[in-house]
C-alpha positions, 0 to 999 in steps of 0.5 A: 517412609511412613504415612505421616511423612508422606502427608507432610511432603504432599502438604508442602508440595500443594502450597503454591508460591506467591505469583506476581500479578499478571502483567497488564501488557503483552507483546505480540508479533504479526506480519504485514505487507512490506511497502514497495520502495522508490526504485521498484515503483519507478521501474513499474512506472517506466513500464507503464509509460512504455505501455501508454506510449504504445497505446497512444501510438497505436490508437490516437496517432493513426486516428489523427493522421486519418483525419488530417489533424496535427500531432506535433503541436506542443501546447497542453490544450492541443487535441492530441495532447488532450487525447493523450492525457485521457489515455494516460490518466484513464489507464492508471484509474481503470487499471488500479480500480479493476486490478489494484495494479497497472501492468507495470505493477503486475510485472514488479509484483506490487499493488495499491492498497487503501489505508482506510478500507479494504477496497479502493473507491472511485473517489480515492482512485480519482484523487490518487491517480488523477489529481495526485499523479498530476502533481507528481508528474508536474513537480518531479521532486514530489515523487521522490519523497516515496523513498523517505517516508515510512510507508513509502508513500508519494504525494498522490498516496498521501492525498488518497490515504493509500500505499503500494505494497509487495504482493508476496513480501511481508515484514515482521512487526511488534504490537503491544496488547493491553489486557482489559479485564478478564473478558478476553478483550484486548486493546491493540496498538502498534509499536 
């Protein structure tokens, strides 16, 4: 092969074929915590009810017995009912505020997360655990919607913009990134 033939070959190799324009969108995979479904939340709630019943029986019933007060009255405004409600709602509010989960949720490996921020504020907790839970407890079918919503949210979750997720379980999700300019900044939206 002569020098002239080598240069012609090199010239041919250096010519790049026409590349199509870079796409304006690219697909990206990311992982997010898996929402906890109805049954795992139901079992966690039953465990919590057992703990609340135990707390009420250990703390409130003996105190009422020592004072000679009635514990069998069934009206909602009876002193025993009011104290039991304070223990019930206090348990859920305080445990969720300080640990992001109750004992039942700890056992089942799930926790409460906010959909708007990284922490749970007192306002969020009071709406979720007091007002929302009151609605869910008094109207049972409202709690069942957990099984039918995409993020497995109950009424109390919708009120407070929260959901319950598995601690150690993730799900794969796709996102589409829109390329803006050459600056490397991207606009992301989930698919």
